[in-house]
GUGUDO-664617 format. One record per residue (C-alpha): residue in three letters; x, y, z. Coordinates in pm, whole numbers, plus 50000, padded with zeros to 5 digits. Layout:
ALAXYZ;...
This chain:
MET950708147847467;SER951878186547392;SER953468180147016;SER952208147046800;ASN956128132946824;SER955948139047186;LEU956518110447420;PHE954808103947783;LYS957278108148159;THR956938071948323;ARG957568065048636;ILE958308027248823;SER958008026049263;ALA958757988749327;HIS959167978049685;LEU959947939649785;LEU957147924350010;ASP961107912750220;ALA964507921350110;PHE965557896450377;VAL965277864950188;SER965547829450314;GLU966537805550017;GLY963557786249957;GLU961377809250021;LYS959697829349723;VAL960507868449640;THR957117896749511;VAL958187924149440;GLU955057952349401;GLY955047986449280;TRP953418007949006;LEU953098022748656;THR952688059748592;PHE952478089448331;TYR952908120748433;ASP949588142848195;GLU951238170148161;LYS946908184548070;GLU946708181548420;MET950218178648568;THR949848152448750;TRP951068112748824;LYS948248088748676;PRO948458049748647;LEU949088037948313;ASP948297996948259;GLY951687978548069;LEU953617957448055;LEU957057948248203;THR959857931348230;PHE961937916948543;TYR965717910748497;LEU967897896448805;ASN970487898848777;GLY970737910148430;ARG969717878948308;GLU965077883048257;ILE963117865048461;GLY959717869948366;LYS956617894348330;ALA953887908148467;LYS951017929548326;ALA951027968148517;GLN946437964948573;TYR945188006848737;GLY948328011848762;LEU949297982549060;PHE952097954948969;SER952827918149202;PHE955647896649089;THR956857870549312;PHE959567847449140;PRO961617820349364;SER965067825249568;PRO967597823049367;SER970267804749573;VAL972697829249888;GLY974147857849904;LYS972557899449730;HIS971377895949418;LYS969527934749193;ILE966347930549023;GLU965177954748771;ILE962357953548626;LYS961687978948254;PHE959447992848133;ARG959168006147690;GLU955958007047502;GLU954868029647211;GLY954408065147297;TYR955618061247576;GLU959508069247767;SER960838040847897;SER962178034548281;TYR963448013948443;LYS963928001248805;SER966507985549076;LEU966247967849373;PHE968427949949567;PHE967757920849844;GLU970127895549991;VAL969367852350017;VAL970537836750354;GLU970647802650490;LYS967367796850635;ARG968867797351049;LYS970227827050943;LYS967737848250936;GLU965777823551238;ARG968307836351468;ILE967187875751337;SER963777867551408;ARG964497856851742;VAL966617890551829;ALA963997913351645;ARG961707894851880;LEU963467891052136;ILE964637929452123;PHE960517944852086;LEU959367926552362;LEU961617944352552;ILE960877976052453;LEU957367963952502;PHE958107959952906;LEU959507993352883;CYS957408006952824;PHE955257992453048;VAL956727999153369;LEU957318034753239;PHE953268036353242;LEU953468018753552;SER955828040953695;ILE954408075053573;PHE950298059953718;LEU952148046954031;SER954378083854114;LYS951378100554067;LEU948868078654297;PHE951388079654553;LEU951748121454489;ARG948438130154584;SER948868108654933;
């Protein structure tokens, strides 16, 4: 700290493991908590307690260790939701992070998974055809 009454800046970085959750699944938020060291002019990991809110209601707390944290909770009702992560501790500036996710019916997620798998297989097949055509064209052009 540069003076006796200044606070360290803090930052929360976070992501959802799956932002498209189906009903009945668990929702997991992972991330890291850091503070800015003015002497070394760099962000460093910070241990601290984070509070999690779902649609404005507190749902739990998680401890960041070596700056890393993970928090899992049961999926709420079908629809769009907002999770907020807050950090407040003496000697540090408060920080805040918001994430949005959607809970869908199981059938809808299964349909989307099937379509995504089909698109992936189609792209894989097209790559195979492209490489095969390049190989065959080089083979026959030599003759």
